C-alpha positions in Angstrom: 55.2 -11.0 9.0 54.3 -8.1 6.8 56.9 -6.6 4.6 57.9 -3.0 5.3 59.5 -0.8 2.6 62.0 2.0 3.3 61.9 4.2 0.1 65.2 5.2 -1.5 67.2 7.8 0.6 64.9 7.6 3.6 64.8 6.0 7.0 62.5 4.3 9.6 62.6 3.5 13.4 60.7 0.9 15.3 60.8 -1.3 18.4 62.3 -4.8 18.2 61.3 -6.9 21.2 63.7 -9.3 22.9 63.7 -12.6 21.0 62.2 -11.1 17.9 64.1 -11.3 14.6 64.8 -8.5 12.2 65.2 -9.5 8.6 66.7 -6.7 6.4 66.4 -7.4 2.7 68.2 -5.8 -0.3 65.4 -6.3 -2.8 67.2 -5.0 -5.9 70.8 -5.5 -5.0 73.8 -3.1 -4.5 72.0 -1.1 -1.8 73.4 -0.2 1.7 71.2 0.0 4.8 72.5 1.8 8.0 71.4 0.1 11.2 71.4 1.5 14.7 70.2 -0.2 17.9 69.4 1.4 21.2 68.3 -0.2 24.5 64.6 0.6 24.5 64.7 1.0 28.4 67.5 3.6 28.1 68.4 5.0 24.7 71.7 6.3 26.1 72.8 2.7 25.6 73.6 2.1 21.9 75.5 -0.2 19.7 79.3 0.5 19.7 81.6 -0.5 16.9 84.6 -0.3 19.3 83.1 -2.6 21.9 81.9 -4.9 19.2 85.4 -5.1 17.6 86.9 -5.7 21.1 84.6 -8.6 22.1 84.1 -10.2 18.7 87.8 -9.8 17.8 87.1 -9.1 14.2 85.9 -6.3 12.0 84.4 -8.8 9.5 81.0 -9.3 11.2 78.6 -12.0 10.0 76.4 -14.9 11.2 77.5 -16.0 14.6 78.8 -12.5 15.6 77.1 -10.2 18.1 76.7 -6.4 18.2 77.6 -4.9 21.6 76.7 -1.7 23.3 78.7 1.1 24.8 77.9 -0.5 28.2 79.4 -3.9 27.1 76.0 -5.6 26.7 74.9 -7.6 23.6 72.0 -5.9 21.9 71.8 -8.0 18.7 73.0 -11.4 17.4 73.5 -12.0 13.7 71.8 -15.3 13.0 71.7 -15.4 9.2 73.7 -13.5 6.5 73.6 -14.2 2.7 76.1 -11.4 1.9 78.9 -11.5 4.5 80.1 -8.0 3.6 79.2 -5.2 6.0 80.9 -2.1 7.4 81.1 -0.9 11.0 83.9 1.7 10.5 82.3 4.6 8.7 79.7 7.0 10.0 76.3 7.6 8.5 76.5 9.9 5.5 75.3 13.5 6.3 75.1 17.0 4.8 78.8 17.4 5.7 79.6 14.1 4.0 78.0 15.3 0.8 79.8 18.7 0.9 83.1 16.8 1.4 82.9 13.9 -1.0 80.2 15.0 -3.5 80.6 18.7 -4.2 79.3 18.3 -7.7 75.9 16.9 -6.3 73.1 18.6 -4.4 73.6 18.4 -0.6 71.4 15.7 1.0 70.8 15.2 4.7 71.8 11.6 4.2 71.4 8.6 6.6 72.4 10.8 9.5 69.5 13.2 8.9 67.1 10.4 8.1 68.0 8.5 11.3 67.8 11.7 13.4 64.2 12.3 12.2 63.1 8.7 12.5 64.6 8.3 16.0 63.5 11.6 17.5 60.1 10.3 18.8 62.1 7.7 20.8 64.1 10.4 22.6 67.3 10.0 20.5 68.9 13.4 19.8 71.4 13.9 16.8 74.4 13.8 19.1 73.4 10.3 20.3 73.8 8.9 16.8 77.1 6.8 16.6 78.7 4.9 13.9 76.0 2.7 12.3 76.3 -1.0 11.4 76.3 -0.5 7.6 74.5 -3.5 6.2 75.8 -4.7 2.8 78.4 -1.9 2.6 81.6 -2.9 1.0 84.6 -1.2 2.5 87.9 -3.1 1.8 90.8 -2.3 4.1 94.2 -2.4 2.5 97.3 -3.7 4.2 98.6 -0.2 4.7 95.3 0.7 6.5 93.7 2.8 3.8 90.0 2.4 3.2 88.0 2.2 -0.1 84.3 2.3 -0.6 83.3 -0.1 -3.4 79.8 -1.0 -4.6 78.0 -3.6 -2.4 78.3 -7.3 -3.5 74.7 -7.9 -2.5 72.4 -9.3 -5.1 68.6 -9.0 -5.4 66.9 -10.7 -2.4 70.1 -10.9 -0.3 69.4 -10.4 3.4 70.7 -10.5 7.0 68.7 -11.6 10.0 69.4 -10.3 13.6 67.9 -11.4 16.9 67.3 -8.9 19.6 68.8 -9.9 23.0 66.9 -7.1 24.8 64.1 -4.8 23.8 65.7 -2.4 21.2 64.8 0.7 19.3 66.0 0.2 15.8 66.9 2.9 13.3 67.2 1.7 9.6 67.8 3.5 6.3 68.1 3.1 2.6 71.5 4.8 2.2 71.8 8.0 0.4 75.5 8.1 -0.6 76.6 7.7 -4.2 79.7 5.6 -3.8 78.2 3.3 -1.1 75.4 2.2 -3.5 77.2 2.0 -6.8 75.8 5.3 -7.9 72.1 4.7 -7.7 69.5 4.6 -4.9 67.1 1.8 -4.2 64.7 0.8 -1.4 65.3 -1.5 1.5 62.8 -4.0 2.8 62.5 -5.4 6.3 60.4 -7.8 8.3 59.9 -8.4 12.0 59.7 -12.1 12.8 59.1 -14.1 15.9 62.2 -16.0 17.0 
């Protein structure tokens, strides 16, 4: 039950066995964490926002919802959620994101680059990185369909707990984008727990 720390603007990857729980913690508040999950037996199977929206019939995912794969299988179940505000619409920030949205700031490889590096040892290539489940990210959708990225509502110690339905390779970041994190960058903590 050791606590793992993802430093600001970096990422990690690891195996989450079927039945194990992943607890992702925002230790300081107002910090997003991009999450990816692949089937450990075949990393071509990966979480899919479209399949998840189809089967869960909502874009507001929280405790009781499941994250589905591109092959229509459940990979993860959300079993606990103290925030209730996450995003599954926007892609991981990347060098291109920084050039587009933050031309006044230095270019950063972002969550995309951090995920690509962390997941490479598991056979995941950059083109295999889909839209991430962006934990704690606050993306209001207006009635006219326009999106806005607001600071997360997560407070220090807030967390989400997910259960693996099958053996998964998990990619996890401490997000690097300015708007997503209220303008500052903080660590993300996580624990692997027995279900």
